[in-house]
C-alpha positions in Angstrom: -17.1 145.0 -125.9 -17.8 147.7 -128.2 -21.5 148.6 -129.2 -21.3 147.7 -132.6 -19.7 144.4 -131.6 -22.5 143.9 -128.5 -25.4 144.4 -130.9 -24.2 142.0 -133.5 -23.8 139.3 -130.7 -27.7 140.2 -129.7 -28.8 139.7 -133.3 -26.9 136.2 -133.2 -28.6 135.5 -130.7 -32.2 136.2 -131.9 -31.1 134.2 -134.8 -30.4 131.3 -132.5 -33.7 131.6 -130.9 -35.5 131.2 -134.4 -33.2 128.2 -135.0 -34.8 126.5 -132.0 -38.1 127.7 -132.5 -37.9 126.6 -136.2 -36.4 123.2 -134.9 -39.2 123.0 -132.0 -42.2 124.1 -134.5 -42.7 126.4 -131.7 -44.1 129.6 -133.6 -44.4 131.4 -130.1 -40.7 131.5 -129.6 -40.2 132.7 -133.1 -42.2 135.6 -133.0 -40.8 136.4 -129.6 -38.1 137.8 -131.2 -40.4 140.5 -133.0 -41.0 143.8 -131.9 -44.6 143.9 -132.4 -46.3 140.5 -133.9 -49.2 142.2 -134.1 -47.5 144.6 -136.7 -47.8 144.0 -140.6 -44.2 143.2 -140.1 -45.1 140.4 -137.5 -47.7 139.2 -139.1 -45.3 138.6 -142.1 -42.8 136.6 -139.8 -45.6 134.5 -138.8 -46.7 133.8 -142.5 -43.1 132.9 -143.4 -42.8 130.5 -140.6 -45.7 128.8 -141.5 -44.1 128.5 -144.7 -40.9 127.1 -143.6 -42.5 124.2 -141.7 -43.9 122.6 -145.1 -40.0 122.1 -145.9 -37.4 119.8 -144.5 -35.1 122.7 -142.9 -32.1 121.2 -141.2 -29.5 123.6 -140.2 -30.9 127.1 -140.3 -29.1 129.4 -138.5 -26.8 132.6 -138.4 -23.2 132.6 -139.6 -22.5 136.7 -139.3 -24.2 140.1 -138.7 -23.0 143.1 -140.1 -24.4 146.8 -139.8 -25.6 147.9 -142.6 -26.3 151.3 -143.7 -27.8 154.2 -141.6 -31.3 154.5 -141.8 -32.7 157.4 -142.8 -33.7 160.3 -140.5 -37.7 159.8 -140.8 -37.3 156.1 -140.2 -35.1 157.1 -137.4 -37.5 159.2 -136.0 -40.1 156.9 -135.9 -38.1 154.0 -134.8 -36.0 155.3 -132.3 -32.1 156.8 -132.5 -31.1 153.0 -131.0 -32.8 151.6 -134.3 -30.3 149.6 -136.7 -30.1 147.8 -139.6 -28.4 144.2 -139.8 -27.5 142.3 -142.3 -27.7 138.6 -141.3 -25.4 135.6 -143.1 -27.6 132.6 -142.8 -28.0 129.2 -144.3 -29.8 126.2 -144.3 -30.1 122.7 -145.9 -33.2 120.8 -147.3 -32.9 117.0 -145.8 -32.3 114.7 -148.0 -31.8 116.9 -151.2 -28.8 119.2 -150.1 -25.4 118.0 -149.2 -24.4 121.4 -148.3 -25.4 124.3 -146.7 -27.0 127.1 -148.9 -26.2 130.9 -147.5 -28.1 134.1 -148.2 -28.5 137.4 -146.7 -31.6 138.8 -144.3 -31.8 142.1 -143.5 -33.6 143.4 -140.7 -34.3 146.6 -138.4 -33.4 145.9 -134.7 -34.7 147.9 -132.3 -34.4 148.4 -128.5 -37.3 147.1 -126.3 -37.9 146.6 -122.6 -37.0 143.2 -123.2 -33.7 143.8 -125.0 -33.2 144.2 -129.3 -36.0 142.8 -131.6 -36.1 142.6 -135.2 -38.7 145.3 -136.1 -39.1 145.5 -140.0 -37.5 143.9 -143.2 -38.2 146.7 -145.7 -35.0 149.2 -144.9 -32.1 147.1 -145.8 -31.7 144.6 -148.9 -32.6 140.9 -148.5 -32.2 138.2 -150.7 -35.3 136.0 -151.0 -35.6 132.4 -150.5 -38.6 130.0 -151.6 -40.3 130.6 -148.4 -40.6 133.9 -149.4 -43.3 132.6 -152.1 -46.5 133.6 -151.3 -49.1 130.6 -151.1 -46.2 128.4 -150.8 -47.1 125.0 -151.7 -44.7 122.1 -151.5 -44.4 118.2 -153.1 -41.7 115.9 -153.2 -40.8 112.2 -153.8 -37.4 110.5 -152.6 -35.8 112.3 -155.6 -37.4 115.5 -156.9 -38.8 118.0 -154.3 -40.8 121.2 -155.9 -42.0 124.1 -154.2 -43.9 127.2 -155.5 -46.6 129.2 -155.4 -48.6 127.5 -158.1 -51.9 125.2 -158.0 -50.5 122.0 -155.9 -51.7 119.7 -159.3 -49.3 121.7 -161.5 -46.6 121.2 -159.1 -47.4 117.3 -159.1 -46.7 117.6 -163.1 -43.5 118.9 -162.4 -43.0 116.5 -159.8 -43.3 113.8 -162.5 -41.0 115.2 -164.8 -38.5 115.4 -162.1 -38.7 112.0 -161.2 -38.8 110.6 -164.9 -35.7 112.9 -165.7 -34.0 111.5 -162.7 -34.0 107.8 -164.0 -32.7 109.2 -167.7 -30.0 111.1 -166.5 -28.9 108.2 -164.1 -29.0 106.0 -167.7 -26.7 108.1 -169.0 -24.2 109.6 -166.2 -24.4 106.3 -164.2 -26.2 108.0 -161.6 -28.3 111.0 -160.6 -28.7 113.2 -157.4 -32.4 114.5 -156.0 -33.0 117.7 -157.1 -34.9 120.7 -156.1 -37.3 122.4 -158.5 -38.5 125.8 -157.3 -41.6 127.4 -159.6 -42.8 130.9 -158.9 -45.9 132.4 -160.3 -44.6 135.3 -161.8 -41.6 136.6 -163.1 -41.0 139.3 -160.9 -40.6 136.3 -157.8 -38.2 134.7 -160.4 -35.8 138.0 -160.6 -36.1 138.0 -156.9 -35.2 134.8 -156.4 -32.3 134.7 -158.5 -31.4 138.1 -156.8 -31.2 139.8 -160.1 -32.1 143.3 -160.7 -33.3 142.9 -164.1 -35.5 140.2 -166.4 -33.2 140.9 -169.3 -32.6 137.9 -171.2 -34.9 135.7 -168.7 -37.5 135.9 -172.1 -34.8 133.3 -174.0 -34.6 130.9 -170.8 -37.3 128.5 -169.7 -35.3 127.3 -166.6 -31.9 128.1 -164.9 -30.0 126.0 -162.4 -28.2 128.4 -159.4 -26.1 127.3 -156.6 -23.1 128.2 -154.8 -20.0 127.1 -156.3 -16.9 126.5 -154.3 -13.4 125.7 -156.0 -12.7 122.0 -156.3 -15.9 121.1 -154.1 -18.9 119.3 -155.9 -22.1 121.5 -155.8 -23.8 120.8 -153.0 -27.7 123.0 -152.8 -28.5 123.8 -156.5 -32.0 125.1 -157.3 -33.5 124.6 -160.5 -36.1 127.5 -160.9 -38.4 127.9 -163.8 -39.2 130.4 -165.5 -43.0 131.0 -165.6 -43.8 132.7 -168.7 -41.3 130.9 -170.8 -41.9 126.8 -169.3 -45.5 127.6 -169.5 -45.3 128.0 -173.7 -43.5 125.0 -173.9 -45.1 121.7 -175.5 -45.1 118.6 -173.2 -41.9 117.3 -174.6 -40.3 120.7 -174.6 -41.2 120.3 -170.9 -39.4 117.3 -170.8 -36.1 118.3 -172.3 -35.9 121.9 -170.4 -36.7 119.6 -166.6 -34.2 116.9 -167.8 -31.2 119.5 -169.3 -31.7 121.3 -165.9 -31.3 118.3 -163.6 -28.6 117.0 -165.6 -26.7 120.1 -164.7 -27.7 119.6 -161.0 -26.3 115.7 -161.1 -23.2 116.8 -163.1 -22.3 120.1 -161.1 -22.6 117.9 -157.7 -20.6 115.1 -159.0 -17.9 116.9 -160.6 -15.4 119.7 -159.2 -14.4 121.6 -161.9 -16.3 123.7 -164.2 -16.6 122.6 -168.0 -16.4 124.8 -171.1 -20.0 126.1 -171.8 -20.6 124.2 -175.1 -20.0 120.8 -173.7 -22.0 121.8 -170.3 -24.7 122.7 -172.2 -24.9 120.5 -174.9 -24.3 117.4 -172.6 -27.3 118.6 -171.2 -29.3 118.9 -174.0 -27.9 115.7 -174.9 -29.6 113.8 -172.1 -32.7 115.9 -172.7 -33.4 115.0 -175.9 -32.4 111.5 -175.7 -35.0 109.1 -176.7 -37.3 111.5 -178.2 -36.5 110.2 -181.6 -36.5 113.9 -182.9 -34.7 114.8 -185.9 -31.9 116.7 -185.8 -32.9 118.9 -188.9 -36.2 119.8 -186.7 -34.8 120.6 -183.4 -31.6 122.7 -185.0 -33.6 124.4 -187.5 -32.7 127.9 -186.0 -28.9 126.8 -186.5 -29.2 125.1 -189.8 -30.8 128.2 -191.3 -27.7 130.3 -190.0 -25.4 127.5 -191.9 -27.6 127.8 -195.0 -26.6 131.8 -194.9 -23.2 131.2 -194.4 -23.6 132.9 -190.9 -22.9 129.5 -189.0 -20.4 128.9 -186.3 -16.9 128.6 -187.4 -15.7 126.8 -183.9 -17.1 125.6 -180.7 -19.5 128.4 -179.0 -17.8 130.2 -176.4 -19.2 131.5 -173.3 -20.1 134.8 -174.7 -22.3 132.8 -177.2 -24.4 131.5 -174.4 -25.3 135.1 -172.8 -28.8 136.0 -173.5 -28.2 139.3 -172.9 -26.4 139.7 -175.9 -28.6 138.3 -178.4 -30.7 135.2 -179.5 -28.8 132.1 -178.1 -30.9 129.0 -179.5 -28.8 128.3 -182.2 -25.8 128.3 -179.6 -27.8 125.7 -177.5 -28.7 123.6 -180.8 -24.8 123.8 -182.1 -23.6 122.5 -178.5 -26.6 119.9 -178.5 -25.2 118.6 -181.8 -21.3 119.0 -180.9 -22.4 116.3 -178.3 -24.4 114.0 -180.2 -22.0 113.9 -183.0 -19.4 113.0 -180.3 -21.5 110.5 -179.1 -22.3 109.1 -182.4 -18.7 108.8 -183.4 -17.0 107.6 -180.2 -20.1 106.1 -178.3 -22.2 107.8 -175.3 -19.9 106.0 -172.9 -17.2 108.2 -174.4 -18.6 111.2 -174.1 -19.5 110.6 -170.7 -15.9 109.7 -169.9 -14.6 112.8 -171.8 -17.1 115.0 -169.5 -15.5 113.4 -166.6 -11.7 113.7 -168.0 -12.4 117.6 -168.2 -14.7 118.1 -164.9 -14.0 115.6 -162.6 -10.8 112.9 -162.8 -7.7 113.8 -160.8 -5.4 115.9 -162.8 -1.8 115.9 -161.5 -0.7 119.3 -162.3 -2.5 121.9 -160.2 -2.2 124.6 -163.1 -3.8 122.2 -165.7 -6.6 121.6 -163.0 -7.8 125.0 -163.4 -7.6 125.5 -166.9 -10.6 124.3 -168.5 -9.7 124.7 -172.3 -6.3 122.9 -171.8 -8.0 120.0 -170.0 -10.8 119.8 -173.0 -7.8 119.7 -175.3 -6.3 117.0 -173.7 -9.5 114.8 -173.2 -9.8 114.9 -176.8 -6.5 112.9 -177.1 -6.8 110.6 -174.0 -10.4 109.9 -174.3 -11.3 110.1 -177.5 -8.0 109.7 -179.6 -8.1 112.7 -181.8 -7.8 116.3 -181.6 -9.9 119.2 -180.8 -9.1 120.8 -184.3 -9.9 117.7 -185.9 -12.9 117.1 -183.9 -14.3 120.7 -184.7 -13.6 120.1 -188.4 -15.7 117.0 -188.5 -18.3 119.1 -186.6 -18.7 121.8 -188.9 -18.6 119.5 -191.7 -21.5 117.4 -190.3 -23.6 120.9 -189.9 -23.3 121.4 -193.3 -24.6 118.2 -194.1 -27.7 118.5 -192.1 -28.2 122.0 -193.6 -28.3 120.8 -197.4 
């Protein structure tokens, strides 16, 4: 076996020991994979283990190892010539909430000791932080919602109640609702790290975001809803209800469909479920959009993907436009028809393989097959509706 292969096998063995330690709740075995449990890195790893035990983790393990870039000469001089940096491809599931593994990369500096290869640090490479990396992690849960974050437990219990109530609202529209995981960091910097983003650009416009791996032609199975601590805290009680319901709608729809829908449909439908039952006047909710309509700078067609990009400008009017498009669809054709329309675009079987990967073509077809109209006719009616509201 070549040296690099041998090193990769050794690291996978260390990860396997950690898997066994986590299953057995054996902190000693976990720390035995660390070169010096009393070092700052060792103490951090002990804290990580304690936080991981708060979560219903299953299937934790390594899926592969890459040799990362070389250590700097200064670090190599401190750690020894044999030291190297490993990128470990790991995965896990949260029992009762995930229906597929969630993968991430973790980097470790590995050194040779008298007992064999051991982990010595995690600062020489680039890792993808996970919720258990949040300091002072607290976890609250119900059968339908799991909330974790480094905020006071009472705050997290409020978010749990929002999640449970949203679950019932989503089931009332979509016909079913999936359990959901909410991550609530205390600081925006923690949010950007959890999202694996290098910048906060655009996050000031986003109160929450749903993120998770997507595999072609398969439903999402390990989504997370991340709350933006600054933007979410500024919302009213009704606003928080709308945002949590909106994001958990994404979790259910992504988890019960196999194809992407146009953003105007996915975001508009999530807002439709979020605002449902609040009896808020459309002219008030969509005031930002209607102001543009009155000024002659309103939309000329259904919003495109670029219109939802917060790095390109203010996106609130775009969300209002999408919400009113789905609201209009439900008003004209019925809520059940709006759901059938979404399922025809994102969930139903499609005979033509080429068509199955063309959301715009599927959407155009659904206007006729489900609603008995055309996309152009629907759009014209919706634009006229916006002008009526703007008067």
